[in-house]
Phi, psi and omega in degrees: 000326182300319178296320179295317178301314179300317179298316179300315185289346176277351182286171186249322188247121182241126166271137177236113181257130179166196180263128180242023186302323177214168187289351178273349180287141181298322179301317179298313181298318180294314179303312182291322179296317179296318178299315180297330180277001174097007177283151168283128182239143181227097179292145179233118176196122184293348183261358184237149176261333179201159176228114180051041178082000178263128179304136180247139186250148182291329178208165178297334179293338182274348179294134187286355177233167173267114180287153178283326183219140168250120177259120186252122178239062190228160174297152183308322180297320178291320178304317181299325177284318184293323180297328176292321176295323179299316179299313179300322183281338182097015177282125188259357181224131178231129175249115179262115179296155178308129182096344181271336187281158169217158178303319181298315181294317179297315179299317179302314180301310182299320181286345184243020174072024178257121176293139186224135172243136179209167183060027178212129180278134180299334180287339181261349182290170179297155181254000000 
């Protein structure tokens, strides 16, 4: 898993799906941390148009580029839908934050050629 984490962190473009309602939400913290580290970030939330001046997209399919990684800070039911959108969009790496994963979502990724990291917070991973 450590090699996979390193590979994910070498990427440039991250979609971050989750709730950005306030600065205490993990999705917000992850989005801002990735942005501060120089990654291109694309927030995903169907209820928002922007987060801190960054355009927010209703789904990963709506992002105008193909992201290298989708980081999911979503309930498992939403994760299961988003991993299917990732496949349609051509996103080859999915990071499921603790609590976002489900057996079904992990299995879907593995069966569809999507590299997957789960049960590990991107904020705690190596830098």
